[in-house]
N, C-alpha and C positions, 0 to 999 in steps of 0.2 A: 560211218556214218548214223545218222538218226534220220527217220524219214523228214521232209515238208509238208507237214499237213496247213492243208486250212478249213477241211472238217474232218471227221472219224474213216478210220479207215476196219472195215473186215476182211480179213482172212481168214481163209473158211475153206476145209475138202471134206465130201461127203464120200463116203462107205454105200454102197446102193445093193442091190440086190442086179443089177446087172447095168448092161448099156443102154440098153433106150432107154431112151428120153421122155419117150411116153405113154412107156411104161410101166418102167420100172420104176423103185423107189426106197426111199433112205434106210436107212441101216443105223449109221451113227455118222454127227454131225459134229463137229469142232466149229466155234466159231473162236478166233484172240482181235478184239480189238483195241484200237493205239487210239489215241487223244494228238490234240495236235497240241497240248498242253505238256507229251508225256505220259502219264497214266495213261494202264493196261485196264482190257477186261477180257475171261475169258472162259466160255463153256462151254462143256461137251454133254451131247445127250444121247444116249439107246436108244434105235427108237425103232415099235413092233413096225415090220415096214406092212400088213394084213396079209401081204401075202407071203410064201416058198421060197424060201433063200433056191438057193441052187447049189447044189455043196460044191461047184468048180469055183463058182462065187464064193463059198467060204475057204476052197478051198485057198483061196488070194487071202482074203483080213482075218478069217476067224469067227467070225458071227456068223452063231445059227443058230435053228427055227428059238434052241430049247433057251437060250443067254435072252431073247428082244421077247419074250412069251407074257414076259408081266411089266414090259417098257410100256411108256406111252405112247400113244400113234401120234402120229406127225401133225392127227389132226387138230392132238391135245396140246401140241410144241406150237405150234405154229404161229401161235399171238404171243408166243416169247420170243419166237425165231423173232420175228418181222421187227418185235422192239427193240433187237438186239444191231440188227442190221436198215432198221428208215430210214436212219439221219446219218448214212453212212457213206462213202464207195465200196466196193468193191475188190477183192486181187483173189486170184488163187492159181494153183498150180495146172493150167491145161485148163481153168473156167471157164477162158471165155467159151467154147466148144460145148462141154459140159456140168463142171457142177452148177454153176447159173443156169443153165435153162433147164436142169433136175428140176433146180431148186422152187426159181418159177413156175415150172409142174406141180408142185408140192404144193405152193398157197396157196393159187386159185386152187385150184383140186379141195380145198379149205375153204376157201373163199375169201381169198388177202386177196387184195386188185395189184398186185405188188409187180410195179413195171423200172424200166433205171434212169425216167425221165430225172433228169438236176445229180443222176453218179454218174461219177465215169470207170472201168474195171479194169483192173491192171494186172494180167496175163503173163505171172510170173513165167510159165511155159516157151512165151515166146520171149520176150526177152532174152531166156538163155540159149535156144534154139536157131533163134539170127543169130550171138556172140559165139554161141561155143557150141549147138548140136551135139546133148545129152542127154542126158534121163536124169528125174527128181536125185535118186543118189547120184549119180558121179556128176549133181550139178552140186550138192552140199558135199563132196571131195574138195572140187577142181576147185569152188568157192570158200570157202570153211576149210577145209582139211577137218571131217567131221566125218566118221561113217553114219549111215541115219540107220536109228537102230528099232524096231517097231514099225517097219515100214509096211502102210499100210493100213497105220490104226491115224484116223484121221484125226486128233491130239497129235501124234510125230510129225507128222504129215505137215501140218497146215504150222506145226514150230520150225521147221525145216521152212516151208517157203517165207515164212517170214528175214530167215534167217539169209536167207543166200537173196534174195530183193536188198536186204543190206548193204551186203556184201557186193553185188552187181554194181550199184550206183558208186563203192570206194574204187573197184576195180577200175567200171568207164566212163570218165571225163566226160565222157560226148554226150552222156546219158542226164538229163536234167532232173533233179527232185522235184518232183509236180507232179502229181499226180495227174493232174489232164498228159502229158505230156509222156509220161508212161503207159497210160491209158491208148492213146495215138499208137507212137511205138510199137503197141502189144496187141494193136488190132492186125486181124489178116488179112481183112476186107469188111469192106464195109452193108452190117446187112442190118433190114428192120426188125427181126424175130432172132428172137436167140438160136432157134432152127435155122436159120439161114434159104429158111422156103423160101425169102422175098425178102432182096434183097437191093443195093443202089444202083443205078447205070451212071454213068461219065455227067450226063444233066439232072444227078441225084433228087429220081424222081424212082418209084419201089418199081423193079417186075420183079416177077417169076423167076425162078433159076431151080425149078422139077418139072417135070412131066411135060403134055405135048404144048402147053404157054410157056417155056423155058426160055427166057430172056424177053417176052414182049410185059412190056406196061402192063402193073394192075388195074389200073382205071381203061383203057381197053380194057382189058377179056369183061374188068366190071359189065363195060359199055355194050360187049358186040355177044357176048358168053352170062347172063347172069344168074342161068342155070351152075354156072359152075364156081359161084360164094356160096350156095345153098351145099352140093357138093361136099365142097372142103370143110362148112359150120359143123354136117352131118357123118362126117368118116374120119377114122384116126385118127389127127392130125392135133401135134400138142396143142394146151388150151392157148398160151401163150400167143401162136402162130392165126389164130383165131381171135384173137383181142386183135391183134395189128392189121386184120383183115377187112374187120369189125372196123373199126376204125377208120380205116384207109376209101371206104363205102360209104358213111357220115360224113364224111368230108365231105366225099364227093360231091351227095347227095346235099350240103351244107351250101356247094362253091354252086350249085344251082338255085338255088331255092336265094341266094344274096341277089 
């Protein structure tokens, strides 16, 4: 089954220096773009992360400091990456919890004002876990009867994810071949920022989901403890979380003035 698309969708995968969204860096990125007319485009870049790659991470994906020493930094690649994804929905394997948040941090760090407005994201891992409870290699074997060669290579993982989503649509007739509906199905919980530090309550209002103000409306905290905003802005929080919090504060200020 081919994907029914109203706009392009970019399947992508990152290999990184680690799993800390705020601190770790991309060492490889692969993007596979599918257009509504069936055309496809693929790009893979090795990236100099400008920080050391830990040995335990190299053991997973095989990328060493020496391998990327002469590769471009993400700052140098950011405009190319953004040009490829800016008109597209996004898809990946565990992308909602890791790849999209980390990519957003890298783009914001490079001065690209990235957000998900006008986009949806389809997390193929979430669909898989809801349906079968397996891993990426098992998913490829289960859905496509293929072995995953070169696992933890960004390009191999990206192509496997694309093949799995198409096979999932073939297997489950109850899944709509619609990116917006697949995005809704593959979303674990509704959050305002990629890191999940600001969520939505039952009234669809932003609440903090961490720390001493966990479960309390952001508007209320900004009003009763304005210093909390400054603390987050100056602390080691993800840039996208800070961006979302700033937008909430400006919205609150504009509401007061109007």
